[in-house]
Every structure is written in C-alpha cells, then in structure tokens.
C-alpha positions, 0 to 999 in steps of 0.5 A: 498499499506504500502506492497510495494514501493512507489515513495514515498519512493524514495522522501527523506522525511518522507518515505525516511527516515523511509525506511533507518532508520527501515531497514537499520540501525538496520541491518548495525549498526555500527558507521560510518552508524550511524551518516547518514551523506552523507559520510563516515569518515574513517582512512586507512593506506597502499595501497587502493583497490579500487573497483565498480560494478552493479548488475542486475541479472534477478531472484532477488531470485534463488538457493543459494543466491538473487542479495543482496547477491550477491553484498557484494560477488561480491564485496568483490571478486574483492577486494580480487583478488587483494590481498585485505583485504576488509574493508568496502563498499557502497550499493545503491538500484535502486528499481521499484515502486510495489517492496513488501516489503517483498522482500527488506526486504529478500534483506535485511537480505542477505546483512547483511549475507554476511557481516558478513560472509565475515566481512565487514562493509556496511558504506554507501548508497542509494535508490533510487525509480523508477516509475513501468515500469522503471526498473525490481524490484530492480538493485543495485550498490555496492562499495568496498575498501580494505587494500592490505598487505604489499609485496603483488603485484598480477596482471594478468600481472604476469603469468610467463612461468612453473608457474601452473593454479589453480582452486578452484572448480566446474565451471557453477553453477551459470550461472546454478542455474540463468538460469534453475530459470529464464527458469524454467529449472529442473532437477534431481538434484537440481543446487545451485549458487556458490555465496561467499565470498571468501576473507578469502580463498585469506587470506589463501593463502597468508598465505602458503608462495606460491607465487601467481602471478594471481589471478581472480574471473570468473564471466561473460565470464566464465573460459575461459574468465579469462584465456584468460586475463591472457594469453593476459595481461602477453604476455604467453601461457596457456594450459589446461587439460578438464580432469582435471577441475571440472564440476558437473554432473548436471551442465555438463548435463545442459549444454550439454541440452541448448547448452552451455559450461561450460568454459563459464559459469559465476561463482560467488563462484570461483577464477583462480590463477597462483601459481609457480610451486614448490609450487602448490601442498602446494596450492592445500592442503592449499585450500582444507581445506577451505570450499571453496576450497575442490575441488580445482585443477591443471588445466593446466601451464603456457607456452612459446607458442602460446603467448596470447592465451590458448589452451585445451587438450581434453579428447580424446587428441586432442587440441582446442584453447580456445578464449574469449566469444564473444556476449552475451551467458547468458544476466543479469546473475549476 
C-alpha cells in the first residue's frame, strides 16, 4: 500500500512527517518553508493584497493542466487583478484515502512548475487525509499575499463612460477542456485549458503608462458575469461587439453541440480590462507582445446608457442583453 495515500498519512505522525519531508520540502525549497514552523514569517512593505480560494475540479487532470497548476494560477491571477505583485502563497491538500502516490507527486510537480513561472514562493501548507468516499480524490485550498505598487488603484467600480473594454484572448477554453475530459468527448482538434499565471502580463500592462480602471479574470460565470460585475459596481453600461470576441473554432463548435454560450464558460488564463480610451490601442500592442496576450482585442466600450447592464451587438446587427449567469452551467470546473 506504499504506492497509495493511507489514512495514516494524515495522522500527524511519522507517515505525515515523511510525506511532507520527502514530497513537499525538496520541491518548494525556501527558507520560510524549510523551518516547518506552524506559520511562515516574512516582511512586506506597502499595501498588501490577500486572497484565498478552493479547488475541486473534476477530473483532477485535464488537457493543459491539473488541479495543482490551477490552484497556483488561480491564486496568482486573483492577486494580479488588483495590480498586486504576488509574493507568497500557501497550499493545503485534502486527500482521499487511496489516491495513488504517483498522482500526488505529479500534482505537486505541477504546483512547483507553476509557482516557478509566476515567481511566487509556496511558504506554508497542510495535508489532511479523509476516508475513501468522503472526498473525490483531491481538493486544494490556497491563499496568497501580494504587494500593490504605489499609485495603482484598480477596482471593478472604477469604469467610466468612454472607456474601452479589452479581452486578453479567446474565451471558453478551460471550461470546454475540462468538460470534454470529464465526459470523454473528442473533437477534430484538441482543446486545452488556458490555465496560466497572468502576473507578468499585468506587470507589463501597468508599465505601459495606460490608465487601467478595472481588471478581472473571468473564471466561473465566464466573461458575461465579469462584465456585469463591472457594470453594476461602476453604475455604468457596457456595450460589446460579438464580432470582436475571440473564440476558437473548436470551442465554438463544442458550445453549439453542448448548448453552451462561450460568454458563460469558465476561463483560467484570460483577463478582462477596462482602460482609458486614449490608451486602448497602445495597451493592445503591449499585451500582444506577451505570450498570454497574443490574441488581445478591444471588444467594447463603457457607456452611460442602460446602467448596470451589458448589451451585445450581434453579428446580425441586432442587440441583446447579456445577463449574469443564473445557476450552474458547468459544475466543478475549478
């Protein structure tokens, strides 16, 4: 049974100690974690951003990523959407008894790789093991801390009439990748999750000098919910152009087959931004230099009409209201 997780791995005894010492400490080697104290002690100066999230995606492995990569990217991106530079994070795993040790090691490796790309340190964490049937393989809780540079004031409530709405790339990739893996669906071309850390893209956007009013990564609820949150918080209207929305053909086809709207499908490596109109074109140029912004596009603008609502001009020239997602279109997508 050494190749599987046992309840004893969560007992706090020798097996717990060995699990951490052999699988976590060597991979996340840093002075904060290596002490194995009950908390990591570090110094930070300036305004801080703090976030926490939990990940229950099913399946835990999917094209383009896994639950470990997802946990790091999700935490890093949440910090980045406030303009913060991610510094430190925690990872806590709730493991179902019987999980193959090889799966756990693969996921820990993904955590390490994603953290290295983002330049964030995993400085503390926890493992718990529950009885077989009490969880679904593995759940992860993460938290992160970042420093907000002086002068950065980004909020979903900052949008103003005349601003432009920018999307960093194609929508719906993550949700379709996960659901296709879950249901065993196959398409003519592969669909991969866009799961990626966006902090370096955001740093380049901030360095551009263009005024950024709002930033958000459109995860659960998709782009539609994010834009509705901007409109409601800022008490403005938002108008977008369907023809300007980047959607990969295979994702569009999958959505039509499954009865989904790409506007509501989750993303894990895209951002929506509201920027001052006079700098929108420059921002697009800056974003397209980054591999995670190559498909960046201006998709609409902020208006003073239909306050609190998002309206889309369709390819046919008609207009339709884009409401916030009601209910759960794709459960356990992150």
